[in-house]
Structures are given as structure tokens and as C-alpha cells.
ZAGU-327258 format. One record per residue: x, y, z of N, C-alpha, C in turn. Coordinates in steps of 0.02 Angstrom, whole numbers, plus 32768, in hexadecimal, padded with zeros to 4 digits. Layout:
BEGIN
XYZXYZXYZ;...
This chain:
BEGIN
2E82066BA79D2E46064EA7822E29067BA74B;2E10065AA7152DF30681A6DF2DA90671A6D9;2D8006A5A6D02D39069AA6C72D2C0680A682;2CF90658A67B2CE90637A63C2CBC0662A610;2CD5067CA5D72CAA06A2A5AA2C730675A58E;2C37068EA5852C000665A5702C07064DA528;2C2F066EA4FF2C33065DA4B92C660627A4AA;2C8D0613A4DB2CC205E2A4CF2CA4059EA4C0;2CBE057EA48D2CA8053BA47B2CB9050AA4B4;2C8A04DFA4C52C9504AEA4FA2C880467A4E0;2CB20439A4F62CA903F3A4E72CB203CCA528;2C7F03A8A53C2C820380A5792C9C033BA569;2CD00326A58C2CEF02E5A5802CFA02C2A5C2;2D0A0282A5BE2D17025AA5FA2D610247A5FE;2D7C0248A63A2DBF022EA6452DBB01E2A641;2DE201C5A6152DE2017CA60B2E160159A636;2E530175A6392E880155A65F2EC20185A669;2EEB0176A69B2F29019BA6A62F620169A6AD;2F9E0180A69F2FD90154A6A13017017DA6AE;30440166A6D730820189A6E430B00184A6A8;30CE01BDA695310001BFA660314601C7A67E;314C01F5A6AD318901FDA6D531710205A71E;31A00216A74A318E021EA790315E0258A79C;315B0288A76F312E02C1A779310702D4A73A;310202A6A70B30DC02B2A6CD30AB0278A6C4;306D0289A6B2303B0255A6A8301B025BA663;30060222A64A2FE2021EA60B2F980217A61B;2F6F0244A5FD2F270243A6062F060231A5C4;2EDA0200A5C42EB301F0A5892E6B0203A597;2E4C0225A5662E080240A56C2DDE0228A532;2D9D0225A53C2D710218A5052D760252A4D3;2D650244A4952D6F0276A4602D2B028DA446;2D2002CFA4462CE102E8A42A2CDE02DEA3DE;2CA202DCA3C42C9B02DBA37B2CAE031FA35E;2CCA031EA3232CDC035CA3002D070389A32C;2D3F036FA3422D6D0395A36C2DB5038DA351;2DC203A7A3142E04039EA2F62E3803CCA313;2E7603B6A3142EAE03DFA3292EEB03CBA300;2F1C03F7A2FF2F5A03E9A2DC2F9103DAA310;2FC003AFA2FF2FF703A1A32D301903E2A343;302103E9A385303F0425A3A1300D0454A3C1;2FCD044AA3B22F9A0477A3CD2F840463A413;2F5C048EA4322F480485A4782EFF0499A480;2EE5048CA4BC2EA304A3A4CF2EA204B3A519;2E7204DBA52F2E6804E6A5762E3E04AEA594;2E520497A5CF2E2D0462A5F12E11047DA632;2DD3046BA6412DB2047BA6802D9B043AA6A0;2DA50434A6E12D8B03FAA7072D44040BA71C;2D1403E3A7082CCD03F1A7162CBA03D8A75B;2CD803F5A78E2CCA03E5A7D32CC20426A7FA;2C9C0425A8312C950462A85A2CD9047EA86E;2CE004BFA8672D1E04E1A8792D5104E5A841;2D4404C2A80A2D7404C1A7D32D5604D8A791;2D1604E7A78F2CF404F5A74F2D0B0536A72F;2D280564A7562D3F05A3A73A2D8B05A5A734;2DAB056BA73B2DF40567A7342E040543A6F4;2E270564A6C72E380546A6872E82054FA679;2E9F051DA6582EE60520A64A2EF404FDA608;2F220517A5E02F3004F8A59F2F5E04BBA5A5;2F4D0488A57E2F76044CA57A2F7A0437A531;2FB3041BA51E2FBF0408A4D92FA803C1A4CB;2F8803B8A4922F770374A47B2FB9034FA46C;2FC00313A4872FFC02ECA4772FEC02AFA44D;2FAC02A1A4442F98026BA4172F920286A3D0;2F76025CA3A32F6C0270A35E2F22027AA34F;2F1402A1A31D2ECF02B4A30D2EA50277A2F9;2EC50244A2DC2E9E020BA2C42E9401D5A2FA;2EAD01E0A3362E9F01B1A36D2E5601BAA382;2E390186A39F2DF3018AA3B42DED01A2A3FC;2E2301BAA4192E2201D9A45C2E540212A45C;2E51023CA48F2E810273A4972EB50261A4CA;2EF2027AA4C12F27026FA4F12F4902B1A502;2F5702B9A5432F7E02F2A55C2FB402D6A589;2FF002F1A582302902DEA5AC303A031AA5D6;302E0315A618302D0350A643305D0349A67E;3085037CA68930B0037EA6C430870393A700;308E036EA7373066037BA773308F03A6A7A4;306F03DAA7BF308F0406A7EF30670404A831;307203D2A85B304B03CDA8993052040AA8C6;308D0429A8C6309A0461A8F23070049EA8E0;305704A2A8A3302F04DBA88E2FE604D6A8A5;2FD20499A8B62F8C048DA8CB2F5B04A6A896;2F6E04A0A8572F4604B9A8212F260482A7F8;2F1A0491A7B72EF40463A78E2F1B0423A77E;2F5D0427A7772F8103E8A7682F8003B9A7A3;2F8603D5A7DF2F8103ABA81B2F3C038BA820;2F0803B2A8112EC40397A8132EB90362A7DD;2ED3036FA7A12ECD033DA76B2EEC02FBA77F;2F2402FEA7A12F4802C0A7B42F200296A7E4;2EEE02B4A8052EC70290A8382E840277A81D;2E730288A7DF2E320277A7C42E2C022CA7B5;2DEE0214A7BC2DDE01CEA7AD2DC401C9A765;2DCE0191A7432DAF0187A7022D640192A706;2D4901B2A6D32D0201C2A6D32CF3020AA6E4;2D23022DA7012D1A0274A7122D0F029CA6D2;2CE102CCA6D52CD302F4A69A2D010331A697;2D1D033DA65C2D470377A64F2D26039FA617;2D3703DEA6132D1D0409A5DE2D580423A5B4;2D540418A5732D870430A5452D6B046CA51F;2D990497A5072D8404D3A4E42DA104D4A49E;2DA50510A4812DBF0517A43D2E0704FEA438;2E1804E9A3FC2E5C04D4A3ED2E840511A3D8;2EC20517A3F02EEB0551A3DE2F35053DA3E0;2F60056BA3CD2FA8055EA3D22FCB056BA390;3005058BA3943029059DA35730650570A349;3071053EA37530A8050FA367308D04D9A339;309C04E0A2F9308904AFA2C730C404A3A299;30C80467A27F31010454A25531000479A213;3138049AA204313E04C1A1C6317204A5A197;319D0479A1B031D2045DA187320A0444A1B3;3238041FA195326E0400A1BA32980434A1E0;32AB0422A21D32D10452A24432E90437A286;32F50466A2B433100457A2F632DA0465A32A;32CC0434A353329C043CA38A32C20443A3CB;32B00475A3F332D20481A433329D0485A469;32A30458A49B32700455A4D032900455A515;326D0474A54332820472A589324B0452A5B3;325B0419A5D2322C03F7A5FE31EA03E7A5DD;31B303FAA5FE317003ECA5E431610413A5A5;318E0441A59131860464A552318B0437A516;319E03F9A52031A303CAA4E8315E03B3A4D1;312A03BFA4F930E903A0A4E830CE03B3A4A3;30D303F0A48930BA03FDA44530E003D4A411;311D03C1A4203146039DA3EF31350352A3ED;3114033AA422310402F2A42430D602E0A3EA;309F0303A3E2307102F2A3AC308F0302A368;30B80337A36430D80347A3243105030DA30E;312F02F4A33B315B02BEA3273136027CA31E;31010271A34430DA0234A33930BA0235A2F3;30A2026FA2DE30850273A29B30B9026BA265;30F3028CA26E31290285A23D3140023DA238;3146021CA271315D01D6A273312901A9A250;30EA01B4A25E30B6018DA23E30B70195A1F3;30C401D3A1DC30C401E2A194310801D3A172;313901BCA199317B01AEA17D319F01EDA167;31950224A18D31B10265A17931DB0285A1AF;31F7025DA1DD32220279A212325F029AA1F4;327B027CA1C032B40299A19C32EF02A9A1C9;330B02E5A1C1334402FAA1E93331032CA220;32F2032CA23332DE0355A26C33050340A2AA;33170370A2D3333B0362A3113315037FA34C;3319035CA38532FB0375A3C33331037CA3F8;333C03B9A40F336803C7A448333C03D0A485;334603A5A4B7331903A3A4F0334003AFA530;332E03E5A554334F03F7A592332403E4A5CE;334303C0A5FE332103ADA63C335103B5A676;333503B2A6B2336003B6A6ED33880376A6F6;3365033CA6F2338602FBA6FB336B02CAA6C8;338C0291A6C23376025EA69233310242A6A4;331F0244A6E432DD022CA6F832A50259A6E0;32B60295A6CA328402C5A6B3327502C0A668;329B0297A64432930293A5FB32510272A5EA;32250296A5CA31E3027EA5B831E70254A578;31C90218A57A31C401EBA53F320801DEA51F;323A01D3A549327E01C9A52F32810191A4FC;32640157A50B3269011EA4DE3246012CA49B;320C014CA49F31E80159A460320C018CA435;322801C0A453324E01F1A42C328C01D1A40D;32AD01A4A43332E70182A41832D40157A3DC;329A0136A3E03282010DA3A932730138A36C;32530171A376323F019CA33E327A01C2A31F;32A901D8A34932DD0206A333332401E9A331;332F01B3A35633720196A35733A501C8A371;33DB01D0A34C341101FEA36233FC0247A361;33C50256A34133AE029BA33F338502AFA37C;33840283A3AE33650294A3EF339F02A3A41E;33AA02E3A42D33E502F8A45333CE0314A497;33E602F5A4CC33D3030AA50F340D032EA532;33FB0360A559342C0382A583340D038EA5C7;34340382A5FC341B0387A640343D03C1A664;341803E2A6903433041BA6B43446040CA6FC;342B03D6A719343803C7A75F34510380A76A;34670360A7363482031DA73D34BA0312A70B;34F102F5A722352802E5A6F53529029AA6E8;35270288A6A935270242A695354C023CA653;356B0204A647359101FAA60A356401F4A5CD;352401E6A5D834F601DCA5A034DF021DA581;34D60252A5AA34BC0291A59234EA02CAA5A4;34E30301A57F3509033DA58E34EF035DA5CE;35190383A5ED350603A9A629350F03F3A618;34D90411A5FE34DE0456A5E634990474A5DE;349504B5A5E6345904D9A5D5345904E6A58A;341D04ECA56E341804FEA527341A054BA523;34550565A517345D05ADA511348005BCA4CE;349505FAA4C534B2060EA48534F105E6A476;351C05DBA4A7355A05B5A49C354B056DA489;35190550A4AA3506050BA49B34EC0507A453;34C00535A44134A40535A3FE34DA053EA3C8;3509056AA3D4353F0576A3A5356A0537A39D;35730513A3D4359E04D8A3D3357B049CA3B4;353A0495A3BE35170458A3AA34F4045DA366;34E70499A34E34C104A1A30F34ED04C2A2DA;34EB04A5A29F351404C0A26834EB04E5A233;34AA04D6A22F348004F5A1FC3449051DA21D;344F055FA219341D058BA23833EB05A6A205;33E60585A1CC33B5059AA19933740573A19E;33710541A1CB33360517A1D13300053AA1FB;32C70517A2013295052CA23232AD0518A278;329C0542A2A832AC0534A2EE326B0537A316;325B04FFA337321F04FAA360323404FAA3A9;32190528A3D0322F0532A41531F30531A444;31F80509A47931C30508A4AB31DF04F7A4F0;31C8051BA52231DF0511A56631C8054CA590;31E70557A5CA31D60593A5F231E005D2A5C9;31B80605A5D531BB0642A5AE32010662A5AD;32230661A5E53267067EA5E832960657A5BA;328E0615A5B732B705ECA58B32A805FCA542;32680602A53132550612A4EC32740655A4D7;326D0688A501328806CAA4F132D406C7A4E7;32F606A5A514333F06A2A5113357067DA4D3;33380644A4C4334E061BA48C333D063EA44A;3301065BA44532EF067DA407331E06B9A3FA;332F06DDA42E335E0715A42733A206FBA410;33BA06C6A42F33FB06A9A41C33FB0690A3D5;33C4066FA3C033C00655A37C33C2068DA349;33A106C4A35633A306FCA32733E9071AA324;340A071DA35D344F0736A35D347D0708A336;346B06C8A33234930697A30D347F0693A2C4;345006BCA2B0343F06C1A26933FD06A2A254;33D5068BA2833395066DA270336306A3A25D;3341069AA224330C06C7A20E32D306C3A240;32BD06FCA25A328706FCA28C324706DCA272;323E06DBA22F320406BBA2123208066FA213;32430655A226324B060DA22B324D05F6A274;323A0623A2A132340611A2E831EA0600A2F5;31DE05C4A30D319A05ADA31D319605A0A367;316C05C7A38A316605BFA3D2312105D8A3E9;311105C9A42730D205DEA44330DA05E7A48E;30B00611A4AA30AF061AA4F33069060CA50A;306305E8A542302105D7A55D301605FEA59E;
């Protein structure tokens, strides 16, 4: 638990609705404060304004677009942790939440390769939605690693936005539709031919460290690695 510094910007909003995205991921729509701009890929800390939760804050990525009249977050639920995601999943519409400053270093810098593990794909959702809206998806590619096909977040929407450039690989399920492999140095060497592009990486910290190290060994300029840790 983190104590709340008095100088932190606060915005009180209402939970409007929740919706299942996968078996353990939910979409949350919230009312939007006035003058609360963010860039695709950024995040904010959320606090549940209920007794016992007011000093618990956790970062979540915006998955909607800045010009929408509501906020959207796509959040993986961890019931076994008995923490904030489990509590969020139980909230009723109308519950008050507190949002804080906008932050995050994952922002679109140019065409490249996006690599995500599980819920680490969330910063890329708003980035690709904005690119798709602007007609600028181009030759960007998304490599998405999950345990099983049931874990793939927004599969249909990513397929619509990216087509063949949406590449899935599974680590705990073998199927003819997707590869069965971890995203490691050998996978990257086999699947990617141009290491001069930008590389956007998000997932568990150990995955970020391993992939960024492998990419640099494969010749990627460290200044073209875009990642963040929460």
C-alpha cells in the first residue's frame, strides 16, 4: 500500500460500466474529467474511493482515445491476489474512483515492431486505435505472446486493424493457427528481418529485460527501444 501525497492531482470519476473481454480481462468505462488529456500509451494511478481502499493505488493504461467522451481501461483481473483488480471486478456502476496524474513513456515514435506479453498489450491498444483512426497503421507489426488462445485480448479488433501484421504465439497451447514458442532471441532472429526500426516492448519486467537485451544483441539501437515499467 502507498500513502497518498497531498500534492498529487486528483480527479473523481464514476464507474459507468464493465464488460468481459476475455475470461480474466475486463473493460471498464469511466466518466471523463474536464481538461484531462492523455496520449495513446500513457497511464494513470487509480484509487477506489471506498473504505479500506483509499490508500491503495495502482497504475493502469488508458485503452480508449483522448477524443472519446469517456475513459476506458482494459484490465486483467487477479482474484487470487485479493488486491485492487479483484476489487475493481466487483464494483457496481456508480462507484466513485479517483484518478491521478497522467504518465508513461510508451508513446508512438514511428513505424516499427510492437512486442507484448499478456496484459502488457494494453498500452498498444490505444496506440493502434489512434493509428487506425488516422489511417496510419502502415507496416507496423504486433507480436503478441500469450499462454493460450483464450488469453488473446481484443483478437478480432487487432486482426481488423493489422491483418497479417498481427502475429500471435502461444506458450502453453499447440494449435495450427498460431505458433507455439516463447518470444526469445532465437524467435526474434527468425521472425524479424529489419532491426533498424523502432521496437516497442511491454509485458512482465523480466520479459522486457530479456527482450530488450536480445534486441540490442541483434543490432537494435538502444535509442529505438521504447518500453516502460509500472
